[in-house]
C-alpha positions, 0 to 999 in steps of 0.5 A, a space after each residue: 708909257 708910250 706902249 700903254 696909249 697905243 690903243 687910244 692912238 689907234 682909236 683916234 686913227 679910226 676916227 680920223 680915217 672916217 673923217 677923211 672919207 667923209 671929206 673926200 668921197 661920196 656917201 656911197 663910198 663912205 658907207 662901203 669903206 668906213 668901219 662900223 664903229 669908230 672905236 676899237 676893242 682889243 682882246 687882252 693878251 693872256 700871259 704864259 704864266 702868272 704868280 699869286 702868293 708866290 705860287 706860279 701858274 702856267 696858263 697853257 692848258 685850255 681851261 686855265 687859259 680861257 678862264 683867265 682870258 674871261 676875267 682879264 677882259 671882263 675887268 678891263 672893259 668893265 671901265 667904271 667898276 675897275 676904275 673905282 677899285 683903283 681909286 678905293 685901293 689907295 684908301 684901303 690897301 694901306 690899312 690891309 697890307 700891314 695886317 697881312 704882313 704882321 700875320 705872315 699872310 702873302 700880300 697878294 691876299 689883299 686882292 681877295 678883299 677886292 673880289 669879295 666886297 669891291 673894297 666896300 667895308 659896308 657890303 652885304 651879300 644876298 646870303 648875309 655875308 658882310 664887310 670887307 671880307 664877307 664873313 657869314 654871321 655864324 662863321 665870324 665868331 669862330 675867328 674872333 669877331 663879335 656879332 650882336 645887335 649892337 656890335 658887328 665886327 665883320 664891318 670893322 676893317 682892322 678886326 675883320 682883316 685879322 679874322 681873315 688872316 686866322 682863316 688863311 692860316 688855318 686853311 694853309 695848315 690844312 692844304 699847304 697851297 695858297 690857291 686852295 686857301 683862296 678857293 676854300 674861302 669861297 666854297 668852304 673847306 668842307 666842300 674843297 676837301 670833299 671834292 678833292 677826295 671824290 674827284 680823286 684830284 691833287 690840285 684844287 684848281 683841277 676840281 669841277 666846282 660851281 661857276 662862282 668858285 671856279 671863276 673866283 681864283 682867276 678873278 683875283 689873278 686878273 684884278 691883281 694884274 690890272 692893279 699892278 699895271 693899270 695904264 697898260 689896260 687903259 686906266 689912266 689916273 692922276 694922283 688927285 683922282 685917287 681916294 685920299 686916305 683918312 687919318 684917325 685918332 683912336 678912342 678906347 671906350 670902357 663905359 656905355 655910350 647911351 646916344 652915339 649921335 650925341 657922342 659924334 657931335 661932342 667929337 666934332 663929327 656927324 652921326 653919319 660920319 661916325 657910322 661910316 668909319 665905325 660901321 661895326 656900330 649897329 645901334 644908336 647906342 653902345 653898351 658895355 656890359 658883362 656880356 660884351 667886351 670890356 672895351 671898344 676902340 672907336 675911330 675918329 677921323 681928323 677934320 683935316 682928312 675929311 675934305 679934299 682941299 684945292 691945291 692939296 696933293 693926295 697921298 699916293 700909296 702905289 705910284 703905278 696907279 697914276 699916269 707918269 710921263 
């Protein structure tokens, strides 16, 4: 752990040196010798190679090196944004990982959800993509998600993750490369396939694409590296800094609920709490009809898990996320 705090020690040394200058030298000497700033920003070292979903990528070529360099430095110095991602991962990764595993999808694809939505299951893009995996309303039904005025399963963590897995399987059968799968998730399979042909390329990472898609894969690589070793990049957290996982009971609904606020109250919740953990409910009612599914599963958070209690230790999903002496 000592090597992880070398940056903090260096910054302190600069401050102390400035103090000594102030104490022992004239104002003119201080102005000539003191650093312009009393902190240090160090460029992050780019590794020789990285691995995503079992596929190795050597970062020696100029474009690969510089693209990774941009993203690893960006996430490292976007302090508040990256700090919150680590905190939220403690709640969401335990939900995502088992579904990826059950579907035979590499565990690293959880980082795609980080890039897509910043682990916000209620996120909506300017283009109308929604949920943890940012499905478009017209695309979602193709992968088994219901999108209607009352129900939008793009906002269901469990069902949208299952849908994302269907996409990943379909794309991998087409490309045989997880990197291409990831890029196609952003650009679309049609675009990746067309550009591979038009640019006479064998590898999707060699394609000339719009900036957002070009950066996409390297952003995943970078956030993966930071989430695997946060302290190395200056993110020091204790277990109680992480967001606690929420525990639920599942209720299967087979009859229409005319008033979801009343339903929430009957189950010891506020309407806001019900909607927060079941954001796929898009109206104030839930209708069971011949046009809808015959049943829906509603998550009811336990009262115990809704509160941070003094003295309680938050369950840590990955011990690498917390500071350890």
